[in-house]
Structures are given as C-alpha cells and as structure tokens.
C-alpha positions as CSV (number, residue, x, y, z in Angstrom):
1,M,68.7,46.8,-51.4
2,N,66.0,48.4,-49.9
3,M,63.5,46.4,-52.5
4,L,64.9,43.0,-50.7
5,K,64.7,44.6,-47.1
6,S,61.1,45.5,-47.9
7,L,60.3,41.9,-49.0
8,Y,61.9,40.3,-45.9
9,L,59.8,42.7,-43.5
10,F,56.8,41.3,-45.8
11,T,57.4,38.1,-45.5
12,F,57.9,38.2,-41.7
13,T,54.6,40.1,-41.0
14,L,53.0,36.8,-43.2
15,A,54.8,34.6,-40.9
16,V,53.8,36.4,-37.8
17,C,50.3,36.5,-38.8
18,Y,50.0,33.0,-39.6
19,F,51.3,31.6,-36.3
20,A,48.8,34.2,-34.5
21,I,45.8,32.7,-36.5
22,C,46.9,29.3,-35.9
23,S,47.3,30.0,-32.1
24,D,44.0,31.6,-31.8
25,K,42.7,28.9,-33.3
26,A,44.7,26.4,-31.7
27,G,43.6,28.3,-28.5
28,L,39.6,27.9,-29.5
29,A,39.9,24.2,-30.2
30,Y,41.7,23.5,-26.9
31,A,38.9,25.5,-25.2
32,E,36.2,23.3,-27.0
33,E,37.6,20.3,-26.1
34,S,37.9,21.5,-22.8
35,H,34.4,22.3,-22.5
36,T,33.3,19.1,-23.8
37,G,35.5,17.0,-22.1
38,V,33.0,18.0,-18.8
39,E,30.5,15.6,-18.5
40,A,27.2,16.5,-16.9
41,E,25.7,14.8,-13.5
42,P,23.4,11.4,-14.3
43,L,20.1,12.1,-14.4
44,A,18.1,9.8,-12.1
45,Y,14.3,8.9,-12.2
46,T,12.0,7.0,-9.9
47,L,8.3,6.3,-11.5
48,Y,5.7,3.8,-10.2
49,T,2.9,2.1,-12.2
50,E,0.1,-0.2,-10.4
51,K,2.7,-3.3,-11.5
52,T,6.2,-1.7,-11.6
53,E,8.6,0.7,-10.0
54,I,11.6,1.7,-12.0
55,F,14.6,3.4,-10.9
56,V,16.6,4.6,-13.6
57,E,19.8,6.2,-14.1
58,F,21.3,7.9,-17.5
59,K,23.8,10.6,-18.9
60,P,21.6,13.6,-20.5
61,L,20.3,12.4,-23.9
62,I,22.8,14.1,-26.3
63,V,22.3,14.0,-30.5
64,G,25.1,11.6,-31.5
65,K,26.5,10.6,-27.9
66,T,25.9,7.2,-26.4
67,S,23.6,7.2,-23.0
68,K,23.9,4.1,-21.3
69,F,20.8,3.2,-19.1
70,A,20.8,1.2,-15.7
71,A,17.4,0.3,-15.5
72,H,16.0,-1.1,-12.3
73,F,12.8,-3.2,-12.3
74,T,11.2,-4.3,-8.9
75,R,7.7,-5.9,-9.4
76,L,5.1,-4.5,-6.9
77,G,2.8,-6.6,-4.5
78,D,2.8,-7.4,-0.8
79,S,6.8,-7.4,-0.9
80,F,8.8,-5.6,-3.4
81,K,10.9,-7.6,-5.3
82,A,13.4,-7.4,-8.5
83,V,12.4,-8.8,-12.0
84,T,14.3,-11.8,-12.8
85,D,13.5,-12.4,-16.2
86,G,11.7,-11.0,-19.4
87,S,12.9,-8.0,-21.8
88,V,12.9,-4.5,-21.6
89,T,12.8,-2.1,-24.8
90,V,13.8,1.6,-24.6
91,S,12.1,4.2,-27.0
92,L,12.0,7.9,-27.5
93,I,8.6,8.6,-28.4
94,G,7.7,12.1,-30.2
95,D,8.0,14.2,-33.4
96,R,10.7,12.7,-35.1
97,E,11.8,9.4,-35.2
98,Q,14.8,8.0,-32.8
99,P,16.6,4.4,-32.6
100,T,15.4,2.3,-29.9
101,D,17.2,-0.6,-27.8
102,K,16.1,-4.1,-26.3
103,A,17.6,-6.2,-23.2
104,E,16.6,-9.5,-23.8
105,K,17.2,-10.6,-19.9
106,P,18.2,-9.0,-16.9
107,S,22.0,-8.5,-16.9
108,S,21.6,-9.4,-12.9
109,P,18.6,-10.0,-11.0
110,G,16.2,-6.9,-11.3
111,I,18.6,-4.6,-13.8
112,F,18.6,-4.3,-17.3
113,R,21.4,-2.9,-19.5
114,L,20.2,-0.3,-22.1
115,A,21.8,2.3,-24.5
116,L,20.3,5.0,-27.1
117,T,22.1,7.0,-29.4
118,P,19.8,9.7,-30.1
119,E,19.5,11.2,-34.0
120,N,17.5,14.1,-33.4
121,S,17.2,16.9,-30.3
122,G,14.0,18.2,-28.8
123,I,11.2,16.8,-26.3
124,Y,10.4,13.3,-26.0
125,Q,8.7,10.6,-23.9
126,L,11.3,7.7,-22.8
127,V,9.6,4.7,-23.0
128,F,10.0,1.5,-21.2
129,D,8.4,-1.7,-22.3
130,I,9.0,-4.8,-20.2
131,Q,7.3,-8.2,-21.1
132,T,7.8,-11.1,-18.7
133,E,6.2,-14.9,-18.8
134,E,3.9,-13.6,-15.8
135,Y,3.1,-9.6,-16.8
136,S,3.8,-6.9,-18.6
137,D,4.0,-3.4,-18.3
138,I,5.0,0.4,-19.8
139,V,6.4,3.3,-17.7
140,K,7.0,6.3,-19.4
141,I,9.1,9.1,-18.4
142,P,7.6,12.4,-19.6
143,D,9.5,15.7,-21.3
144,V,12.4,14.1,-21.7
145,T,15.1,16.6,-23.2
146,V,17.6,15.4,-26.0
147,Y,20.4,18.2,-26.3
148,P,21.9,19.2,-29.8
149,D,25.2,19.3,-28.3
150,T,27.3,18.9,-25.2
151,K,27.3,22.5,-24.3
152,S,23.4,22.6,-24.3
153,A,23.1,19.5,-21.6
154,L,25.7,21.2,-19.6
155,E,24.2,24.9,-19.7
156,N,20.4,23.3,-19.2
157,V,20.6,20.3,-16.6
158,Q,19.9,21.0,-13.2
159,E,20.7,18.7,-10.7
160,E,17.7,18.0,-8.1
161,T,18.4,18.8,-4.6
162,I,16.1,16.4,-2.2
163,G,18.6,16.9,1.1
164,E,20.2,14.4,3.0
165,E,19.3,11.2,2.2
166,I,19.9,7.7,3.7
167,V,21.3,5.1,0.9
168,Y,19.7,1.8,0.7
169,L,20.4,0.1,-2.3
170,K,18.1,-1.9,-4.8
171,E,19.9,-5.0,-4.2
172,Q,19.4,-4.7,-0.6
173,A,15.9,-4.0,-0.6
174,W,15.1,-7.2,-3.0
175,K,16.8,-9.5,-0.7
176,I,14.7,-8.5,2.5
177,D,10.5,-8.0,3.0
178,F,10.1,-4.5,1.5
179,A,7.4,-2.5,0.2
180,N,6.7,1.1,0.3
181,K,3.0,3.0,-0.1
182,K,1.9,6.5,-1.6
183,V,0.4,8.4,1.4
184,I,-3.0,9.9,0.5
185,R,-5.4,11.7,2.4
186,G,-9.1,10.6,3.1
187,P,-12.1,9.7,5.3
188,F,-10.6,7.9,8.5
189,A,-12.1,7.1,11.8
190,E,-10.5,5.8,15.1
191,I,-11.4,2.2,16.1
192,I,-11.9,1.0,19.4
193,K,-11.1,-2.7,19.7
194,T,-13.1,-4.6,22.5
195,T,-15.1,-7.6,23.2
196,G,-18.5,-8.3,24.2
197,Q,-21.7,-10.7,23.5
198,I,-25.0,-10.8,21.5
199,L,-28.1,-11.0,23.6
200,P,-31.5,-11.7,22.4
201,A,-33.9,-9.0,22.4
202,Y,-37.2,-9.7,24.4
203,G,-40.1,-11.0,22.6
204,N,-42.5,-14.0,22.3
205,E,-40.7,-17.5,22.4
206,T,-41.7,-21.1,22.5
207,T,-40.3,-24.6,23.1
208,I,-40.7,-27.1,20.7
209,T,-41.0,-30.9,22.3
210,A,-40.8,-34.3,21.2
211,N,-44.7,-35.6,20.3
212,S,-43.4,-39.2,20.2
213,K,-40.5,-41.0,21.2
214,G,-37.5,-42.6,18.8
215,I,-34.7,-41.4,16.8
216,I,-34.7,-37.8,15.9
217,T,-33.2,-36.5,12.5
218,F,-33.3,-33.1,10.9
219,G,-34.3,-33.9,7.5
220,K,-32.5,-32.8,4.1
221,N,-32.9,-28.9,5.1
222,K,-30.9,-29.2,8.5
223,K,-31.7,-26.2,10.7
224,L,-28.9,-24.7,12.6
225,I,-29.4,-21.9,15.5
226,G,-30.1,-18.6,14.1
227,T,-31.9,-20.0,10.8
228,A,-35.4,-18.0,9.9
229,V,-38.4,-20.6,10.3
230,S,-42.2,-20.0,8.9
231,T,-45.3,-21.2,10.8
232,G,-45.6,-25.0,10.1
233,E,-42.5,-25.5,8.6
234,T,-41.3,-29.3,9.3
235,L,-38.4,-28.6,11.5
236,F,-37.7,-32.2,12.5
237,V,-38.8,-35.8,12.4
238,I,-39.3,-38.5,14.9
239,S,-39.6,-42.1,13.8
240,G,-41.5,-40.8,10.7
241,N,-43.7,-38.1,12.6
242,K,-42.9,-34.7,12.0
243,I,-42.2,-32.2,14.1
244,V,-43.2,-28.6,12.9
245,S,-42.9,-24.6,14.1
246,P,-45.8,-23.3,15.9
247,I,-44.2,-19.9,15.1
248,Q,-42.7,-17.9,12.8
249,G,-39.1,-16.6,14.0
250,Y,-35.5,-18.0,14.3
251,I,-34.3,-21.4,15.8
252,K,-32.6,-19.6,18.9
253,S,-31.0,-23.1,20.4
254,V,-31.1,-27.1,19.6
255,M,-31.1,-29.2,22.6
256,V,-30.7,-32.4,20.8
257,R,-28.2,-34.2,18.3
258,E,-29.6,-35.7,15.1
259,D,-30.0,-39.7,15.2
260,E,-30.5,-38.9,19.4
261,Y,-33.2,-41.5,20.9
262,V,-35.6,-38.8,22.7
263,E,-38.7,-39.6,25.0
264,I,-42.3,-37.9,24.4
265,G,-42.1,-34.3,26.0
266,Q,-38.5,-33.9,25.8
267,P,-37.5,-30.3,24.9
268,I,-35.6,-30.3,21.4
269,A,-35.4,-26.9,20.1
270,S,-36.6,-23.1,21.2
271,V,-37.8,-20.7,18.5
272,S,-37.9,-17.1,19.0
273,Q,-40.1,-14.5,17.4
274,N,-37.4,-11.8,18.2
275,V,-36.9,-9.8,15.0
276,K,-33.9,-7.7,16.8
277,L,-30.8,-8.7,19.0
278,T,-28.8,-6.7,21.1
279,L,-25.1,-6.1,20.8
280,R,-23.2,-5.1,23.8
281,A,-19.7,-3.7,23.8
282,E,-17.6,-3.8,26.9
283,V,-15.9,-0.5,26.7
284,P,-12.5,0.2,28.8
285,E,-12.5,3.0,31.2
286,K,-9.8,4.9,29.5
287,H,-12.3,5.3,26.2
288,F,-14.8,7.1,28.2
289,S,-14.4,10.4,26.2
290,K,-14.9,8.6,23.0
291,L,-18.2,7.0,23.9
292,N,-20.2,9.9,22.6
293,K,-18.2,9.9,19.4
294,I,-19.1,6.2,18.8
295,S,-21.2,5.7,15.6
296,S,-20.8,2.1,14.7
297,A,-19.6,-0.8,14.8
298,K,-18.2,-3.9,13.4
299,F,-18.1,-7.9,15.1
300,I,-16.5,-10.8,14.5
301,T,-18.2,-14.1,15.7
302,A,-15.9,-17.0,17.0
303,Y,-18.2,-19.9,15.5
304,D,-17.8,-18.8,11.6
305,S,-15.3,-16.1,11.6
306,K,-17.5,-13.6,9.8
307,I,-17.6,-10.2,9.9
308,Y,-21.0,-8.4,10.7
309,S,-21.5,-4.5,10.7
310,T,-24.2,-2.8,12.3
311,D,-24.7,-0.3,9.4
312,S,-25.7,-3.3,7.2
313,L,-28.2,-5.0,9.8
314,N,-29.9,-1.8,10.2
315,G,-28.1,-1.4,13.6
316,K,-28.2,1.9,15.8
317,L,-26.5,2.8,19.1
318,I,-29.2,2.7,21.7
319,S,-27.2,3.5,25.1
320,Y,-24.0,3.6,26.9
321,G,-23.0,3.6,30.3
322,R,-22.3,6.6,32.4
323,S,-20.0,4.6,34.4
324,A,-17.5,1.7,34.9
325,N,-18.4,-1.6,36.5
326,N,-16.6,-1.5,39.7
327,K,-15.5,-5.0,39.4
328,A,-14.3,-5.0,35.8
329,Y,-13.5,-1.4,35.4
330,Y,-15.6,-1.6,31.9
331,I,-18.3,0.7,30.5
332,P,-20.9,-1.0,28.4
333,V,-22.5,0.2,25.1
334,Y,-25.5,-1.1,23.4
335,F,-26.5,-1.3,19.7
336,E,-29.8,-2.6,18.7
337,L,-29.5,-4.3,15.2
338,D,-31.7,-7.0,12.9
339,N,-31.6,-10.7,13.7
340,N,-30.8,-11.8,9.9
341,G,-30.6,-15.3,11.3
342,E,-26.8,-16.0,11.1
343,I,-26.4,-14.5,14.4
344,V,-26.3,-16.6,17.6
345,P,-28.0,-15.0,20.6
346,G,-25.5,-15.3,23.5
347,S,-22.2,-15.7,21.5
348,F,-19.5,-13.5,22.4
349,V,-17.7,-11.6,20.1
350,E,-14.9,-9.5,18.7
351,I,-16.0,-5.9,18.5
352,F,-14.4,-2.8,16.8
353,L,-16.4,0.4,17.8
354,R,-16.3,2.9,15.3
355,T,-15.8,6.8,16.3
356,N,-16.6,9.9,14.2
357,V,-15.0,10.0,10.8
358,I,-12.3,12.6,10.2
359,N,-13.0,13.6,6.4
360,D,-9.7,14.7,5.4
361,A,-7.0,12.6,7.4
362,L,-3.7,11.8,6.5
363,V,-3.1,8.0,7.6
364,I,-0.4,5.4,6.9
365,P,-0.4,1.8,7.7
366,Y,0.9,0.9,11.4
367,S,3.8,-1.2,10.2
368,A,5.7,1.8,8.7
369,L,5.9,3.3,12.5
370,I,9.2,2.9,14.4
371,E,9.3,3.9,18.1
372,E,12.4,5.2,19.6
373,Q,12.1,6.3,23.5
374,G,8.4,7.4,23.2
375,N,8.8,9.0,19.6
376,Y,7.6,7.6,16.4
377,F,9.7,7.8,13.0
378,A,9.3,6.4,9.6
379,F,11.3,6.0,6.9
380,V,10.2,8.2,3.3
381,Q,11.5,6.7,0.0
382,T,12.6,10.3,-1.5
383,S,14.4,8.7,-4.9
384,G,14.9,5.3,-6.2
385,E,17.8,4.4,-3.3
386,G,17.5,7.5,-0.7
387,F,15.5,7.5,2.2
388,Q,14.8,9.8,5.1
389,K,14.1,9.2,8.6
390,R,11.2,11.4,9.4
391,E,9.9,12.0,13.2
392,L,6.2,11.9,13.2
393,S,3.6,13.4,15.4
394,I,0.4,10.8,15.0
395,G,-3.4,11.0,16.1
396,V,-6.1,8.7,16.2
397,N,-5.7,4.8,14.9
398,D,-7.9,2.0,14.0
399,G,-5.7,-0.7,15.0
400,M,-4.2,-1.1,11.0
401,N,-3.9,2.5,10.5
402,V,-2.8,5.6,12.1
403,Q,-3.3,9.2,11.4
404,V,-0.5,11.2,10.6
405,L,-0.5,14.9,11.9
406,T,3.4,16.5,10.9
407,G,6.7,14.6,9.3
408,I,5.1,13.4,5.9
409,K,3.5,14.8,3.2
410,E,0.8,13.9,1.0
411,G,1.9,11.9,-2.0
412,E,5.0,10.6,-0.4
413,R,6.1,7.2,-0.2
414,V,6.6,5.8,3.2
415,V,8.5,2.6,3.9
416,V,5.6,0.1,5.1
417,K,7.6,-3.1,5.2
418,G,11.8,-2.9,5.7
419,G,11.8,0.0,7.9
420,Y,14.0,-1.6,10.7
421,Q,16.5,-3.3,8.3
422,I,17.2,0.4,7.0
423,K,17.7,1.3,10.8
424,L,20.0,-1.4,11.3
425,A,21.8,-1.0,8.1
426,T,22.1,2.9,8.9
427,M,23.7,1.6,12.9
428,S,26.1,-0.7,11.4
429,G,27.5,1.9,9.5
430,K,27.0,-0.6,6.1
431,I,25.3,1.9,4.2
432,P,27.2,2.6,0.6
433,A,27.7,6.2,-0.5
434,H,25.5,7.5,-3.3
435,G,27.2,7.1,-6.9
436,H,27.3,3.5,-6.7
437,G,28.4,1.6,-9.7
438,H,25.9,-1.2,-10.6
C-alpha cells in the first residue's frame, strides 16, 4: 500500500512538472508571437538627382520578410511632373548578394510598385534604376539596414521627427505647375531697375554727302548704324560712283534709304570718331542712399533686345547727381563705356544697376514669396509630401531673386511654383492626413 501511494505521488509530480513546462513554453511562444505581431512604422525617403526626385515609403527590411515599396518618381524641370512610362529596378548593393525586383511600368502615373525579400542582414545601398524612352537615372539611398529579425528592427528603427507638416500629395502636385529649389548661399547684389539713354561722347564727326545725283545703293556689305568703318572704305554707290568714308570711326546715322534717288550734296550719313559712349540712367529718388554703392550696369536695347554689360564694354561709373530733377524726380547716373559699333547713340534702353555684392547671401527666387498683409511667407518642402509654411525676413532683391535673412536654412528646398495652390488647399480643408494609401 505504501509502495502504491509513493508511485501515485511520483506520477502526480511528473504531471505537474510537465504542465508547468508546457505552460512556460506556451507563455514564451505567446510572448514571442505578441512581440512579432507589432510592426515598425514605415520608412520614408526623399532624394534628388539632377533629373529626378524620388519619394519612397517601405517597411524596415528584415531577412525573410517581404517589404513592399511605393516609389514615387518625379521628373525635374521647369515644372515637376510624374514619370508616366518606363521601368524601375530596385536592388540592395553591399557585401552579400540580395534579390532584386523590377516594375515594368508604373501602376499609376508616377508610382512604381516594388517588393524585396532580403536574404542576408547588414548595411546596404538601396538603388533605384529608372529607364524611360526619354531618359535614364539612378537614385541611391545609402546606409539602409537589413535586420536579422523583427525584434532587431523594432529596437533600432527610430521615427524621424520633422515637426508639424502640411500634407500635399504627389498626385496633387503633379496636376499643377509645381517646382521646388534647393536654397544655397553665394554672391548676390541688389539690382535697381530703371531706364535711360545712350549718349554720344564728344569728338570729331563728319557728314558724308552725295558726290553725284542718282539712285543710291548700300553695296554688298550693308552698313548699319553703329558699324565700324575704315578711312577710304566704300560705304555707298550712287549710279556707279563710290562714296567712301573720309575718316575711321563708326556710322552714327544714315539719312537715306537704299534705292532712293539723291541729289548732289545731299547728306547721306554721318561718321563719328568717338570710341566712347555715355550711358545715362535715370534713378528714382527713393534709391538715393544706394547711389554710392552702384558698381556696374546691364542694359537692353529696344532695337535688338540684346543685353549689354558695362563690365564687358570696359565701362566705369563716372558720376551721379546729388539731387533729383525738380520736374521728373529722377537722379542721373553716368557710365562711360567703349563704343563697340553695335550700340546706337541716342537710343533709349532698359537699365539694371548693380550695387555692391554681398558675398554670402541666402537667396530664393521671387516666385517663392507669398505676401500676406505686408508679411512674407514661403512653403518649404520638408519631406516627400510634407510642407511647412515659414514666415520670412527678407533683404535686398535683384528683381528675380531675393535675399532671405531669417526663416529658411541653407540646403532646404523652397517651393518656387505652386505655393498659392498649397495655400488654397489648406484654406479649403482639402489637405489629407499623413499615412495615406496609394
């Protein structure tokens, strides 16, 4: 009887131990299952090449687990547009071989669906190779980790904190005239835009007259106003008689038309020996304090729309007025410059006066500015589909670009086209939330 009781107790003890061990294993398995049931937040990258912007979202890469990619490809240019054709191959480049995947065409305009199931852990380059009929490009994301298991991924993946963002989807941006630009530092000078006139400098000048009567022709080499001529060079022909230049210089004016009948002694043209011209700029009074900072000028002529520079014409600032014209409220500024034979004395021009250069200015295009009640703002693209509205303090401008004193940092990308559409979308309440599905 005692022996039977002992056997019973031993059997009971074994059963208790068995169930305890099984319970521990079950608990551990449940814990592991619960742990692996938690998924890390998707990773998001936005990168630029000279040709392409890529915005891609995917779950952390884990050995044996499939990560799906929603890769948004935008072709850069005057306006950023979706890539609507071609193929994209994604690869993990590193010390150990990994599978690749290829999307033969976009699933929708601009979006390519891809997936990878890594076989080896480690640090890799994630490479996207895009091939279209119009262009090809390679985008590389450096230092992408492939984790050995889900636990490692959860322990190491950290969500990037950017701050409050306005979400404007790629699908929205692709439908409008949209572009952004990287903000850089560099030399910059304020430009004063005004008008003025090219004045002939004083010097020897002669008038050429007809030495016979008849029909005048300009010959094979038609001489135009401003053209350089040499002494004795044939300028015109009247009924077979040559008319030559008596001096070396420039044709200042032509008083007749080709094939016109002229009389003996009739003025035909004037030639000036002047090698210098004067550029007179009429500067509004409000810029008086900046006159002593003017260093050079560019000007555009009405007759050929060509841009000339005082720097390239050996020009120099010779004087500027100390007070405004009582009638016009403009202050004259004078430059002396070489007469290259292309500029017509007496012609009116559009002038851009350049002030002293700021060597290290942060500059953005004027088109990026949004004015609200006298204050200036701009939208900065902080992620693939995220934007921040920044209030700016601005400095000088050159008519096309403006210096930013505060509000934007070097290297950030400012919206230069489409800012008002983003603003209108925020006002209308049509801005979607992050975490959208494509």
